[in-house]
C-alpha positions, 0 to 999 in steps of 0.5 A: 144667597141673602134675603135681597138676592132671594127677593130679586129672584122670586120677583124675576120668576113671578114676572117670567110667569106673568109674561108666559101667561100673557103669551099663552092667553093673550086674548084673555088678558086683552079682554080682561084688562081692556074691560077693566080699565075702561069700565073702572074709568068710566064708572068713576068719571061718569057714574061717581063724579058725573063729569062731562062727556069730553072726559071720555077720551082717556078711557076710550083708549083702553083697547089700544093702550092694552094692545100696546102693553101686551105687544111690548110684553110678549113680542117687543119691538118686532111686535110694535113695529108690525102694528106701526106698519099696518097703521101706515099701510095704505096701498090697498087699491082704490076699490077698498077706498070706495068701500071704506068711505062710501059703504055706510053712508050709502047704506044710511042714505038708502035707509033714509030714502025708504022712510017718507018722513025722513026723505022729505026732511033730508037736506044734502050738505052745503059746500061750507058744511062739507068743509066743516066735516074735515076737522070733525073727521080728524078730531074724531079719528084721533080722540073719539074711537077709531085710533083709540080702539082699532089697534086693540080690536082689529090690530090685536084681538082679531088676528088671534081670534081668527087663527083660533076660532075662524073668521066668522066665530072670532068676529062674532066673539070680538063684536060681542066684547066690542059692544059690551065694552060700551056698557058704562056709557049706557048706564051713566050718560043720559040718552046715550045712543038712545037710552031712556032714563029707567034701567030697563030702557038703558039695558034694552038700548045696550042689548040692541047696540051689542046686536048692532055691533056684530054685523058692523064687526063682520064688515070691519073684519071683511075690510081688514082681511081684504086689505091685507090687514091694514089697520089704517083702512079699518081706523078710517071705516070706524071714523066714517061710521062715527061721523058721516052717516050721522052728520051728513044725513041725520042732521036734517032728519027729526031726532025721533025718526033717527033714534027710532025707525031709522036706527032699527032699519039701518041695523037691519040693513047692516045685518043684510049686508053682513050676510051678503058678505058672508055668502060672497066669501063663503063665510071666510071674509077673505081671511088668510092665515098669514094675517 
């Protein structure tokens, strides 16, 4: 056997070991690649080059791109076909559509009504504004979070975490990583999600955001399990979270209220909703091993 053949054989063995490692530890690989890809990209774009926010899109696709890569490496066409089918699965029943489109806006509206100053400033959207929301919804779905993330978070990581740790612990782990994945934005984007200018206020805002992500992840898990693993429904729910509660109701509420008491009240309301879902499902969040 000549040196070229030996080198080819060694490369084949290395690739085989790599794929075997991905099969044995898919969640570790997923979180490792996802965080590395997005953090390095956002450090370069926002921390070093100081570019505008619309450069966020490629880095935001870290979870979905990682999930597709690992699925190809470990499951091939069968795994990709499964992801595609779940992204298109819409026959979940009309009640789930009410939950997906209405739960978070209703919770936000309730929180606004509990604050006298916010309630006084609230103005419901006009017909023209409602029509404007449609292209905003589509743009957000495609570019700013939902499609870029959910194939990874709920499509790849959540089923594996639920199988190993159960629905509650698995969701808490996922929610923590989901929140931590946003760290560079708090550090390098001025005012991101209420972060101040000094490092202390940035880290505090980041910590509160991670806490917020955990009950939100519980809601997402409940919807994902209840709709038999429909990625389409959690993608839509993610889009609603990113658009309608803020755009429909906060536009007329003073920013000081929105970034202050209203944000904390909404987090508390979301936590109470998560507790209610856990009590209703005895901690199972409608999980079935077949998902």
